[in-house]
Wavefront OBJ file of the C-alpha trace (Angstrom):
o trace
v -5.184 -12.237 -27.062
v -1.891 -11.403 -28.759
v -1.987 -12.237 -32.472
v -4.850 -13.415 -34.655
v -8.290 -11.927 -34.843
v -9.280 -10.478 -31.434
v -12.935 -11.206 -32.275
v -12.393 -14.934 -32.424
v -13.674 -16.582 -29.243
v -13.573 -20.256 -28.267
v -15.662 -19.824 -25.078
v -16.984 -16.284 -24.317
v -16.920 -16.691 -20.538
v -13.442 -18.256 -20.458
v -12.227 -15.649 -22.891
v -13.493 -12.962 -20.507
v -11.432 -14.372 -17.614
v -8.379 -14.755 -19.855
v -8.780 -11.176 -21.060
v -9.044 -9.999 -17.423
v -5.812 -11.819 -16.466
v -3.942 -10.531 -19.491
v -5.037 -6.942 -18.993
v -4.042 -7.213 -15.355
v -0.544 -8.269 -16.304
v -0.297 -5.488 -18.853
v -1.653 -2.954 -16.340
v 1.138 -3.716 -13.868
v 3.806 -2.962 -16.486
v 1.803 0.039 -17.611
v 1.857 1.453 -14.067
v 5.668 1.464 -14.165
v 5.598 3.230 -17.544
v 3.126 5.756 -16.204
v 5.407 6.647 -13.239
v 8.393 7.061 -15.625
v 6.261 9.277 -17.879
v 5.136 11.347 -14.892
v 8.753 11.824 -13.797
v 9.710 12.975 -17.301
v 6.714 15.359 -17.504
v 7.578 16.890 -14.107
v 11.148 17.571 -15.272
v 9.794 19.058 -18.546
v 7.365 21.353 -16.711
v 10.098 22.418 -14.303
v 12.544 23.342 -17.078
v 9.766 25.009 -19.073
v 9.031 27.160 -16.033
v 12.661 28.108 -15.664
v 13.014 28.993 -19.307
v 9.762 30.995 -19.143
v 11.116 33.031 -16.262
v 14.394 33.533 -18.114
v 12.697 34.673 -21.315
v 10.407 37.028 -19.394
v 13.405 38.597 -17.720
v 14.939 39.214 -21.148
v 11.768 40.883 -22.400
v 11.072 38.489 -25.259
v 7.270 38.249 -25.507
v 7.241 35.746 -28.355
v 9.610 33.346 -26.559
v 7.594 33.723 -23.401
v 4.409 32.635 -25.166
v 6.182 29.569 -26.562
v 7.435 28.403 -23.198
v 4.123 29.318 -21.524
v 2.416 27.037 -24.029
v 4.877 24.245 -23.216
v 4.330 24.766 -19.515
v 0.521 24.560 -19.835
v 0.730 21.555 -22.185
v 2.951 19.817 -19.648
v 0.464 20.414 -16.843
v -2.360 19.042 -18.979
v -0.254 15.963 -19.842
v 0.478 15.395 -16.120
v -3.208 15.658 -15.270
v -4.189 13.178 -18.036
v -1.434 10.732 -17.060
v -2.395 10.939 -13.393
v -5.985 10.118 -14.205
v -4.806 7.178 -16.307
v -2.839 5.960 -13.282
v -6.054 6.077 -11.243
v -7.862 4.046 -13.914
v -5.205 1.340 -13.964
v -5.033 1.189 -10.185
v -8.808 0.861 -9.903
v -8.726 -1.982 -12.394
v -5.904 -3.782 -10.631
v -7.680 -3.564 -7.227
v -10.996 -4.683 -8.758
v -9.270 -7.629 -10.460
v -7.535 -8.622 -7.250
v -10.862 -8.389 -5.348
v -12.678 -10.616 -7.872
v -9.890 -13.248 -7.604
v -9.964 -13.078 -3.824
v -13.758 -13.490 -3.773
v -13.518 -16.520 -6.073
v -10.840 -18.194 -3.999
v -12.184 -17.290 -0.550
v -14.093 -20.181 1.106
v -17.316 -19.820 3.050
v -16.852 -17.043 5.638
v -17.609 -18.830 8.890
v -18.628 -16.707 11.872
v -15.962 -16.913 14.578
v -16.528 -17.145 18.294
v -17.392 -14.051 20.245
v -19.682 -12.598 22.858
v -21.488 -10.102 20.625
v -22.057 -9.733 16.838
v -19.608 -6.766 16.765
v -16.851 -8.744 18.505
v -17.439 -11.700 16.210
v -17.116 -9.423 13.188
v -13.844 -7.937 14.547
v -12.554 -11.481 15.078
v -13.449 -12.219 11.428
v -11.400 -9.217 10.299
v -8.464 -10.273 12.483
v -8.535 -13.753 10.893
v -8.704 -12.538 7.276
v -6.878 -9.192 7.200
v -3.188 -9.198 8.104
v -2.927 -5.380 8.110
v -5.894 -5.045 10.478
v -4.473 -7.681 12.849
v -1.102 -5.946 12.836
v -2.728 -2.602 13.645
v -4.560 -3.997 16.691
v -1.381 -5.714 17.910
v 0.682 -2.527 17.666
v -2.056 -0.063 18.729
v -4.584 -1.918 20.919
v -5.804 1.399 22.330
v -7.324 2.202 18.947
v -10.055 -0.386 19.517
v -13.171 0.208 21.611
v -15.880 -2.439 22.172
v -18.210 -0.678 22.726
v -17.337 3.010 22.805
v -18.398 6.579 22.077
v -16.738 8.654 19.367
v -17.215 12.376 19.663
v -18.367 14.541 16.767
v -18.580 18.299 16.338
v -22.114 18.420 17.733
v -22.502 15.306 19.888
v -21.038 11.928 20.876
v -21.918 8.825 18.833
v -21.997 5.375 20.413
v -20.978 2.302 18.470
v -20.829 -1.346 19.453
v -17.212 -1.289 18.228
v -14.933 1.111 16.513
v -11.269 1.440 15.615
v -9.704 4.887 15.373
v -5.971 5.040 14.812
v -5.004 8.748 14.761
v -1.803 9.600 12.915
v -0.046 12.574 11.428
v -0.753 13.618 8.743
v -4.476 12.953 9.004
v -4.455 11.112 5.647
v -2.614 8.267 7.388
v -5.306 7.892 10.073
v -7.646 4.922 10.002
v -11.274 4.555 11.224
v -13.705 1.611 11.203
v -17.228 1.845 12.692
v -19.421 -1.137 13.656
v -23.020 -0.975 14.929
v -25.399 -3.863 15.735
v -29.015 -3.979 14.527
v -31.872 -6.208 15.608
v -33.174 -6.237 12.029
v -31.922 -5.301 8.622
v -31.209 -1.528 8.462
v -33.665 0.687 6.711
v -32.996 3.755 4.567
v -33.592 5.921 7.644
v -31.024 3.892 9.575
v -28.461 4.445 6.866
v -29.348 8.157 6.646
v -28.798 8.559 10.383
v -25.433 6.823 10.101
v -24.437 9.085 7.272
v -25.293 12.118 9.414
v -23.214 10.690 12.300
v -20.290 10.032 10.005
v -20.445 13.609 8.730
v -20.525 14.963 12.294
v -17.486 12.780 13.236
v -15.623 13.897 10.107
v -16.376 17.568 10.906
v -14.387 17.173 14.149
v -11.593 14.782 13.268
v -11.266 15.381 9.485
v -11.085 11.624 9.012
v -13.544 9.522 7.005
v -14.096 5.934 8.120
v -12.819 3.330 5.690
v -15.895 1.211 6.317
v -19.109 1.541 8.298
v -20.454 -1.926 9.130
v -24.029 -2.701 10.213
v -24.172 -6.193 11.783
v -27.441 -8.083 12.154
v -28.269 -11.629 13.254
v -30.542 -13.881 11.187
v -33.021 -11.188 9.987
v -36.550 -12.338 9.184
v -37.141 -9.731 6.438
v -35.286 -8.811 3.241
v -33.138 -5.750 2.534
v -35.075 -3.078 0.679
v -34.087 -2.176 -2.860
v -33.333 1.359 -1.774
v -30.887 0.339 0.893
v -29.370 -2.294 -1.424
v -28.651 0.366 -4.067
v -27.166 2.700 -1.452
v -24.809 -0.017 -0.202
v -23.712 -1.301 -3.628
v -23.197 2.163 -5.135
v -21.503 3.543 -2.081
v -22.371 6.563 0.060
v -20.811 9.931 -0.765
v -21.044 11.620 2.633
v -20.189 15.292 3.120
v -16.456 15.281 3.492
v -15.644 12.243 1.333
v -16.571 8.742 0.270
v -16.948 5.874 2.693
v -18.107 2.281 2.260
v -21.279 1.228 4.094
v -21.707 -2.555 4.472
v -24.275 -4.922 6.018
v -22.875 -8.065 7.610
v -25.614 -10.667 8.132
v -25.012 -13.612 10.482
v -26.867 -16.392 8.673
v -28.503 -19.410 10.317
v -25.923 -21.799 8.789
v -23.108 -20.092 10.722
v -21.686 -18.062 7.826
v -21.620 -14.400 6.909
v -23.542 -12.804 4.101
v -22.102 -9.411 3.149
v -23.813 -6.668 1.179
v -21.738 -5.623 -0.612
v -18.976 -8.213 -0.549
v -15.622 -6.544 0.130
v -12.813 -9.195 -0.034
v -9.909 -8.713 2.287
v -6.807 -8.033 0.199
v -3.166 -8.238 1.252
v -1.853 -4.751 2.170
v -5.343 -3.221 2.331
v -7.075 -2.219 5.561
v -10.727 -3.225 5.803
l 1 2 3 4 5 6 7 8 9 10 11 12 13 14 15 16 17 18 19 20 21 22 23 24 25 26 27 28 29 30 31 32 33 34 35 36 37 38 39 40 41 42 43 44 45 46 47 48 49 50 51 52 53 54 55 56 57 58 59 60 61 62 63 64 65 66 67 68 69 70 71 72 73 74 75 76 77 78 79 80 81 82 83 84 85 86 87 88 89 90 91 92 93 94 95 96 97 98 99 100 101 102 103 104 105 106 107 108 109 110 111 112 113 114 115 116 117 118 119 120 121 122 123 124 125 126 127 128 129 130 131 132 133 134 135 136 137 138 139 140 141 142 143 144 145 146 147 148 149 150 151 152 153 154 155 156 157 158 159 160 161 162 163 164 165 166 167 168 169 170 171 172 173 174 175 176 177 178 179 180 181 182 183 184 185 186 187 188 189 190 191 192 193 194 195 196 197 198 199 200 201 202 203 204 205 206 207 208 209 210 211 212 213 214 215 216 217 218 219 220 221 222 223 224 225 226 227 228 229 230 231 232 233 234 235 236 237 238 239 240 241 242 243 244 245 246 247 248 249 250 251 252 253 254 255 256 257 258 259 260 261 262 263 264 265
C-alpha cells in the first residue's frame, strides 16, 4: 500500500486482505500514539484549569475567557481522541475475529450429558480465559440453576455468574436449551429476563446462548436479523447467539463469535 498509486490493484480480493493486515499493523501503533496524545491532553486541560482559576482570582475577565476557551477545546479534543481509540479498538478486535474464524477448524461437538454441558465443554476447550475462570471460581457455574431477578427467578440449563467488585469486572453467561430453533417471541422473552436480572444485579451477560439439537426448520429472517445485529436490552448491550448441534457432529453458530485470546466468551 505504501508508495505508488493506491488505486492500482493486482487482485481485488487479495488486495483487500493485504489492506486489512496493513491497517491492523498501523492501528496497533496508532493506539500507542492515541494514549500518548490523551496523556498530553489531560495535562493540558489540568494546567488550563489551574490557570483559569488563577486568572479568575486576579479578576482578569479577558484572561479568564482565553483559558476557559483552552479548557473547553481540550475537553473536546479528549472526547474526539477517545472516540478514535474506540474506532481503532473495534477494528483490531474485528480483524482478530476474522483471522480466528478463518484459521479455526470445524467446531466439533464435545462429549456431554446435555446440550448445555456440551456447549460449556466447547468453551472450555477453545477459550483459555473461560477455562481459567471455572478452575479458579467453580462456584460461579450452575448446570442447571436459577438466577434471581428483581421480579422473579429465571431458570437456565446452565449459567456462569462471577460476581466481583466493582460490578464492571463481573462476568455472566446464560445458556438455555430449546427443542426447536427459537422464535422472535422466545428471544423477546429472553430479553425481558435479561432486563429483570440486570435490574437486580446491575450486570449484563456477555453472551446469551440458545442451544438446539438438529432442528427440522429454518431460523426466521426476523430472528436472524436480531441475532446478527445484536440486542440492545434495557441496561446495556448483550450478544444473543444460537448454537445448533448439526447432524454431522459439528456446531453451527448464528452469529459466529470466534474465541479470542484474552477475551471471555
